[in-house]
C-alpha positions, -999 to +999 in steps of 0.1 A: -942-594+198-914-576+183-903-544+202-900-514+179-866-501+176-862-466+190-859-439+164-823-431+157-813-395+161-782-380+146-765-348+158-764-323+130-730-318+116-715-283+122-712-265+090-682-241+086-689-209+068-657-216+048-674-246+031-706-229+020-704-224-018-712-190-031-743-185-052-737-196-088-708-218-079-707-253-095-715-281-071-691-304-088-662-281-084-635-296-063-627-263-047-659-243-043-657-205-042-659-193-007-686-169+004-669-140+021-688-113+041-690-081+021-672-052+037-697-024+043-691+012+052-718+033+068-720+070+065-741+096+082-758+125+067-727+147+071-705+124+050-684+112+079-673+076+075-680+052+103-662+019+111-673-013+095-697-033+118-679-065+107-644-052+116-645-023+140-607-022+144-601-011+108-600+026+101-632+042+087-636+046+050-652+078+039-679+076+013-664+096-017-699+105-029-706+125+002-690+159+011-662+157+037-666+173+071-651+209+070-621+214+091-621+240+119-605+272+109-570+279+124-571+307+150-538+326+151-523+333+185-532+365+202-505+390+210-509+406+244-494+439+256-490+443+293-480+472+315-459+463+345-449+480+378-423+465+401-401+472+431-366+462+418-348+461+452-352+423+456-346+414+419-316+412+396-329+435+369-351+428+340-332+404+317-333+366+324-304+353+344-293+319+357-304+329+392-340+331+380-348+361+401-353+387+374-385+405+364-385+386+331-379+353+348-408+359+372-432+370+345-424+340+323-428+316+352-462+330+360-473+330+323-462+294+319-482+283+350-513+299+335-508+286+300-494+252+309-466+258+285-435+281+282-442+317+271-416+342+261-420+377+275-405+406+255-398+438+274-394+474+261-359+476+276-336+462+303-332+476+338-303+470+362-306+454+396-325+475+421-342+497+394-379+501+397-407+506+371-439+525+373-453+515+338-429+493+318-444+478+286-439+441+276-457+417+252-461+380+246-481+357+223-508+337+240-511+301+230-538+291+205-558+270+230-563+300+254-593+320+244-598+341+276-604+378+275-571+397+273-578+417+305-582+384+324-544+380+321-541+407+348-555+387+377-543+354+362-506+367+363-509+387+395-520+356+415-488+339+404-464+368+408-446+379+440-460+411+456-431+432+443-443+427+407-477+437+394-494+437+360-515+468+357-530+465+322-534+438+295-548+443+260-547+427+226-525+443+200-517+437+163-492+409+155-466+434+143-464+452+176-432+448+196-427+462+230-391+471+222-391+481+186-425+498+186-416+521+215-415+558+206-402+572+238-391+563+274-392+583+306-365+579+333-369+595+368-341+598+394-351+607+429-325+626+450-330+632+488-311+661+503-324+656+538-298+652+566-313+618+575-328+596+548-363+584+557-366+546+559-395+549+535-372+563+509-344+537+513-339+520+481-360+545+462-338+577+464-302+587+461-292+602+495-272+634+489-273+652+523-260+685+512-275+715+494-267+722+457-277+750+433-309+738+415-304+765+389-269+753+381-283+717+379-310+729+355-285+746+332-264+714+331-294+693+322-302+715+293-269+704+277-282+669+274-312+679+252-311+670+215-297+641+195-264+625+207-243+595+200-244+570+229-221+544+214-196+548+243-224+538+267-236+508+246-228+471+252-207+454+226-226+422+216-207+415+183-238+419+161-232+456+153-230+466+117-222+498+098-259+508+099-263+503+136-278+534+150-263+546+183-280+580+183-308+589+206-328+621+211-335+635+246-366+657+244-370+667+280-348+671+311-362+688+342-354+692+378-383+693+403-373+703+438 
């Protein structure tokens, strides 16, 4: 009895997608047209293009038949006006110096810490070393990414400033406001102590003049300063002066209060 031969099984040959002829291609062609996956681009209802599911690494292609996503409107920076008070005894005046211990330096360092980027502070004027301020005005432009309420700059800056400098007020102003060029007037006060012994609580805050003087004579002398005068002799020469540079200033009030 003959034994039946076992059925022969053959492993199917692997078929490469590169050898599959495209529909409509001639079977007798020596080089059949290759079937390539069709690139698809998906879009959502807002018209934003998504990446191809067959090639996620390629940049998305937006469907030109759908409206583009509107871009967010640009928000201009906010100009902030601040009012400052400071004890100038331990500082080298207002304007920035290499020592870094001026009022401007301290304010800019505090603002940069809050904003995480440099901020320029513009003051209404400069003061010398040891001069104090009760309400000096300054301004700066807040970065676009900061949207906090303007008044919140008061505690934000004060927590970063030394105790000798305090921001009293903060408010939003128009973009054409400038602390220096928009100022209409300034008030200077000089304290004189005629006591025989200067109180330690007045040290650094008053000029000690331990002798009596005639207040009426002083009042008459102060009246001579009223009006408009040319202060060019008291001005610093920076080299940018022109024929139209105005050195005249008007003093509207000069009083002595005993």
